[in-house]
C-alpha positions as CSV (number, residue, x, y, z in Angstrom):
1,M,32.1,1.4,27.2
2,T,29.3,-0.3,29.1
3,P,26.4,-2.5,27.5
4,A,23.8,0.1,28.2
5,I,25.8,2.9,26.6
6,Q,26.6,0.7,23.4
7,A,22.9,-0.1,23.3
8,N,22.1,3.8,23.0
9,I,24.9,4.4,20.4
10,R,23.1,4.9,16.9
11,Q,24.8,2.9,14.2
12,A,25.2,5.1,10.9
13,P,23.2,3.8,8.1
14,E,24.9,2.1,5.2
15,P,25.8,4.9,2.5
16,E,23.9,3.0,-0.1
17,L,20.9,2.9,2.0
18,R,21.3,6.5,3.2
19,E,21.5,7.9,-0.4
20,L,18.5,5.3,-1.4
21,M,16.4,6.9,1.4
22,Q,17.4,10.5,0.3
23,R,16.5,10.0,-3.1
24,T,13.0,7.9,-2.2
25,V,12.2,11.1,0.0
26,S,13.2,13.8,-2.5
27,E,10.9,11.9,-5.3
28,A,7.9,11.3,-2.8
29,D,5.7,14.1,-4.1
30,S,2.5,13.0,-1.9
31,F,4.0,13.9,1.5
32,Q,3.2,17.7,3.0
33,D,6.7,17.6,3.9
34,R,10.3,16.0,3.7
35,F,9.8,15.0,7.7
36,D,6.6,13.2,7.2
37,A,8.1,11.3,3.8
38,E,11.1,10.2,5.9
39,V,9.2,9.2,8.7
40,W,6.0,7.2,7.2
41,L,8.6,5.4,4.5
42,L,11.2,4.3,7.1
43,D,8.3,3.1,9.3
44,M,6.6,1.5,6.3
45,S,9.9,0.0,4.8
46,T,10.5,-1.8,8.4
47,R,7.1,-3.2,8.3
48,L,7.0,-4.3,4.3
49,K,10.4,-6.0,4.7
50,R,9.5,-9.3,5.5
51,Y,7.5,-9.4,2.1
52,V,9.4,-7.3,-0.4
53,A,13.1,-7.9,0.4
54,D,14.7,-5.6,-1.9
55,T,15.1,-2.1,-0.3
56,E,14.8,-0.4,-3.6
57,E,11.7,-2.2,-4.8
58,R,10.3,-1.8,-1.2
59,L,10.5,2.2,-1.2
60,T,9.4,2.5,-4.9
61,L,6.2,0.6,-3.9
62,L,5.8,2.7,-0.9
63,R,6.2,5.7,-2.9
64,L,3.6,4.4,-5.4
65,V,1.0,3.5,-2.8
66,H,1.0,6.7,-1.0
67,R,0.9,8.6,-4.0
68,E,-2.1,6.8,-5.5
69,A,-4.0,6.4,-2.0
70,T,-3.3,10.2,-1.3
71,K,-4.7,11.0,-4.9
72,A,-7.7,8.7,-4.3
73,G,-8.5,10.4,-0.8
74,L,-7.6,7.3,1.0
75,R,-5.1,6.4,4.1
76,P,-1.9,4.8,2.6
77,D,-2.0,2.7,5.7
78,L,-5.4,1.4,4.8
79,V,-4.5,0.4,1.4
80,M,-1.4,-1.3,2.5
81,A,-3.8,-3.6,4.5
82,L,-6.2,-4.4,1.5
83,I,-2.7,-5.2,-0.7
84,H,-1.7,-7.3,2.5
85,A,-5.0,-9.3,2.2
86,E,-5.5,-9.5,-1.4
87,S,-2.3,-10.7,-2.5
88,R,0.6,-10.3,0.3
89,F,2.3,-7.7,-1.9
90,D,2.5,-10.0,-5.1
91,R,2.2,-8.2,-8.1
92,F,1.5,-11.2,-10.1
93,A,-0.8,-12.9,-8.0
94,I,-4.1,-13.8,-10.0
95,S,-7.3,-14.9,-8.1
96,S,-9.5,-17.7,-8.9
97,V,-12.2,-15.6,-10.3
98,G,-9.3,-13.6,-12.6
99,A,-8.6,-10.6,-10.6
100,Q,-5.0,-9.4,-10.9
101,G,-2.0,-7.8,-9.4
102,M,-1.3,-6.4,-5.9
103,M,-4.8,-4.8,-5.4
104,Q,-6.7,-8.1,-7.4
105,V,-8.3,-5.7,-9.9
106,M,-10.8,-7.4,-12.5
107,P,-9.6,-7.4,-16.1
108,F,-12.9,-6.4,-17.1
109,W,-12.2,-2.9,-15.8
110,K,-9.7,-2.4,-18.8
111,A,-12.4,-2.9,-21.4
112,E,-14.8,-0.6,-19.4
113,L,-12.2,2.3,-19.5
114,G,-11.2,1.2,-23.2
115,R,-8.0,0.8,-22.0
116,P,-7.1,-2.8,-23.0
117,Q,-3.2,-2.2,-23.3
118,D,-3.2,-1.6,-19.6
119,N,-1.2,-4.0,-17.8
120,L,-2.8,-4.7,-14.1
121,T,0.6,-6.7,-13.0
122,D,2.3,-2.9,-13.2
123,N,2.1,-1.9,-9.6
124,A,1.5,1.8,-10.7
125,T,-1.6,0.7,-13.0
126,N,-2.8,-1.7,-10.4
127,L,-2.8,0.9,-7.5
128,R,-4.4,3.5,-9.7
129,Y,-7.2,1.3,-10.5
130,G,-7.6,-0.3,-7.3
131,C,-7.3,3.1,-5.1
132,T,-9.9,4.8,-7.6
133,I,-12.2,1.5,-6.9
134,L,-12.1,1.6,-3.2
135,S,-12.4,5.5,-3.0
136,Y,-15.5,5.1,-5.2
137,Y,-17.0,2.6,-3.0
138,L,-16.1,4.5,0.5
139,R,-17.9,7.6,-0.9
140,K,-21.0,5.4,-2.0
141,E,-21.0,3.9,1.5
142,K,-20.7,7.4,2.9
143,G,-17.5,6.3,4.7
144,D,-18.4,3.0,6.0
145,I,-15.1,1.0,5.6
146,S,-16.5,-2.4,6.2
147,R,-19.4,-2.0,3.6
148,A,-16.7,-0.4,1.1
149,L,-14.2,-3.1,1.5
150,A,-17.3,-5.7,1.1
151,R,-18.1,-3.9,-2.3
152,Y,-14.4,-4.0,-3.3
153,N,-14.2,-7.7,-2.6
154,G,-18.0,-8.5,-4.4
155,S,-18.8,-9.7,-0.7
156,L,-21.3,-6.9,0.3
157,G,-23.6,-8.6,3.3
158,K,-20.7,-10.6,4.3
159,H,-18.2,-9.7,7.1
160,R,-15.3,-11.9,6.7
161,Y,-13.1,-10.0,3.9
162,P,-13.8,-6.7,5.8
163,A,-12.6,-8.1,9.0
164,K,-9.7,-9.5,7.3
165,V,-8.5,-6.3,5.9
166,I,-9.3,-4.3,9.2
167,G,-7.5,-6.7,11.2
168,F,-4.6,-6.2,8.9
169,W,-4.9,-2.5,9.3
170,Q,-5.3,-2.4,12.8
171,D,-2.5,-5.1,13.9
172,F,0.2,-4.4,11.3
173,W,-0.1,-1.4,9.2
174,Y,-2.1,1.3,10.9
175,V,-0.5,4.5,11.7
176,R,-2.1,7.6,14.2
177,P,-2.9,10.5,12.0
């Protein structure tokens, strides 16, 4: 076989990975159809691998991001960019001002919502809070992503943080609709 022919032969994925992807796709309830789920999860998983090495953990996180972003009316790839900027996908990240988790949510929100038991290092909880907050700011700013991101970060009027998130979005996470 020539090298050109060998390069075009697709290697079958490992059975364990195939089973994991099938399970992940079937549990991904926020996608319009199975094909969309397969394409997005595989694409994002490849991009996320450098930050989250474990395949199962990565796919679980991606399902959560897609579900919470979709529920909040956000683009999942924008949420991925925000998480990249905020914590580099470290669920235990704590900022110098006390923001917690991947989306760096301020703990005062738990008291505001009467939910002191919520754990902001739990990815599902953190994503629910963070996506809801970002979605609110996007509506408040009439779709202006830069202003919404600045509000999210507490830096309205400054451009550094929105530029960082948008840079990650455009250069690393953006998916054409």
